[in-house]
C-alpha positions as CSV (number, residue, x, y, z in Angstrom):
1,X,91.3,140.0,84.2
2,X,92.1,136.5,83.3
3,X,89.6,133.7,82.8
4,X,90.1,130.0,82.2
5,X,88.4,128.3,79.3
6,X,88.1,124.6,78.8
7,X,85.5,122.1,77.6
8,X,84.2,118.9,79.0
9,X,82.9,116.2,76.8
10,X,81.7,112.7,77.3
11,X,83.5,109.9,75.5
12,X,81.8,106.9,73.9
13,X,82.3,104.8,77.0
14,X,80.6,107.4,79.2
15,X,83.7,108.9,80.9
16,X,84.0,112.6,81.1
17,X,87.1,113.9,79.3
18,X,88.6,117.3,79.8
19,X,90.1,119.1,76.8
20,X,93.1,121.4,77.2
21,X,92.6,124.4,79.4
22,X,93.6,127.8,78.1
23,X,94.0,131.1,79.9
24,X,92.5,134.1,78.1
25,X,93.8,137.5,79.2
26,X,92.0,140.8,78.6
27,X,94.0,143.1,76.2
28,X,96.9,144.7,77.9
29,X,96.9,142.6,81.0
30,X,99.7,140.3,80.0
31,X,102.1,143.1,79.2
32,X,101.2,145.0,82.4
33,X,101.8,141.8,84.4
34,X,105.1,141.3,82.6
35,X,106.2,144.9,83.2
36,X,105.3,144.9,86.8
37,X,106.9,141.6,87.5
38,X,110.1,141.7,85.4
39,X,111.2,145.2,84.5
40,X,109.6,147.6,87.0
41,X,112.4,149.8,88.2
42,X,114.5,149.8,85.1
43,X,116.0,153.3,84.7
44,X,117.6,154.9,81.6
45,X,120.9,156.5,82.6
46,X,122.3,157.6,79.3
47,X,121.5,157.4,75.6
48,X,123.6,158.2,72.5
49,X,121.0,158.0,69.6
50,X,122.2,155.4,67.1
51,X,125.0,154.1,69.2
52,X,124.4,153.3,72.9
53,X,121.9,153.0,75.7
54,X,122.9,152.6,79.3
55,X,120.3,151.5,81.9
56,X,120.5,150.6,85.6
57,X,118.3,148.3,87.7
58,X,118.2,147.2,91.3
59,X,117.6,143.5,91.3
60,X,114.4,142.8,93.2
61,X,114.1,139.7,95.4
62,X,111.2,138.4,93.2
63,X,113.6,137.7,90.4
64,X,115.8,135.3,92.4
65,X,116.1,131.6,91.6
66,X,116.3,128.8,94.2
67,X,120.0,129.5,94.8
68,X,119.3,133.2,95.6
69,X,120.8,134.5,92.3
70,X,119.0,136.5,89.6
71,X,117.2,134.1,87.4
72,X,118.6,133.6,84.0
73,X,115.2,134.2,82.4
74,X,115.0,137.6,84.0
75,X,118.4,138.4,82.7
76,X,117.3,137.3,79.2
77,X,114.3,139.5,79.5
78,X,116.5,142.5,80.2
79,X,118.7,141.7,77.3
80,X,115.7,141.4,75.0
81,X,114.0,144.6,76.2
82,X,117.0,146.8,76.3
83,X,118.3,145.4,73.0
84,X,115.0,146.1,71.4
85,X,115.0,149.6,72.8
86,X,118.5,150.2,71.4
87,X,117.3,149.0,67.9
88,X,114.5,151.6,68.1
89,X,116.8,154.3,69.4
90,X,119.3,153.4,66.7
91,X,116.9,154.7,64.0
92,X,114.7,151.8,63.1
93,X,111.0,152.7,62.7
94,X,110.1,149.4,64.5
95,X,111.6,147.2,67.1
96,X,111.0,144.2,64.8
97,X,110.9,140.5,65.8
98,X,113.8,138.5,67.2
99,X,115.8,136.3,64.8
100,X,118.3,135.3,67.4
101,X,119.3,136.1,70.9
102,X,122.3,134.6,72.6
103,X,123.4,135.1,76.1
104,X,126.6,134.0,77.9
105,X,126.0,133.9,81.7
106,X,129.3,134.7,83.3
107,X,128.5,135.6,86.9
108,X,125.5,136.2,89.2
109,X,123.6,139.2,90.6
110,X,122.0,139.0,94.1
111,X,118.9,140.6,95.5
112,X,119.0,144.3,95.9
113,X,122.3,144.6,93.9
114,X,122.6,147.4,91.5
115,X,123.3,146.3,87.9
116,X,124.0,148.2,84.7
117,X,122.8,147.2,81.3
118,X,124.9,148.6,78.4
119,X,123.5,148.1,74.8
120,X,125.4,149.1,71.7
121,X,124.6,149.0,68.0
122,X,126.5,146.5,65.9
123,X,124.6,147.5,62.8
124,X,121.1,148.5,61.6
125,X,120.1,147.9,58.0
126,X,116.9,148.0,56.1
127,X,115.8,144.5,57.1
128,X,117.9,143.5,60.1
129,X,119.5,145.1,63.1
130,X,122.0,143.7,65.6
131,X,123.0,144.9,69.1
132,X,125.2,143.7,71.9
133,X,124.0,143.9,75.5
134,X,126.3,143.7,78.5
135,X,125.0,143.3,82.0
136,X,127.5,144.3,84.8
137,X,127.6,144.8,88.5
138,X,127.5,148.6,88.9
139,X,129.8,148.7,92.0
140,X,132.6,146.6,90.5
141,X,132.1,146.6,86.7
142,X,132.2,142.8,86.8
143,X,130.4,141.3,83.8
144,X,127.3,139.2,84.7
145,X,126.1,138.4,81.2
146,X,126.9,139.3,77.6
147,X,124.2,139.1,74.9
148,X,123.8,139.6,71.2
149,X,120.4,140.3,69.8
150,X,119.5,140.2,66.1
151,X,116.1,141.4,64.9
152,X,114.2,141.3,61.6
153,X,113.0,144.9,61.0
154,X,110.8,144.8,57.9
155,X,107.6,146.6,58.8
156,X,105.4,144.4,56.6
157,X,106.5,141.2,58.4
158,X,103.8,138.7,59.3
159,X,106.1,137.0,61.8
């Protein structure tokens, strides 16, 4: 569950002031909400350990923006998630933390359209790893977005 925390206090002139409100989520709730909202329905179609990961996804209407296209933030989440999974499948003992993520948005996906997410290893070293992630319309192969994801992989990181 979530609960809202905040504090009221009285100022010197007698007015009630409200400090910043903060939402506190029970452990695991945020990730479950994220998974259910953003990536529910993501399917792994093929994997070549150390090289490539191919997934497919039917775009749900909940991920549409005001212009009825898949929201750029939802596409970025897919690039992040599938890119991180490819780092792990590529042999890293950890998925690390993002150093950079760049995405070129080239086209748009619509509700209920089937898309394909293709992640490939650029390189994985002791401390960093880099993958490319391409999102395409499954029916036509038309590129929707192209991303590059670089991660810091040191296990002892405090980032």
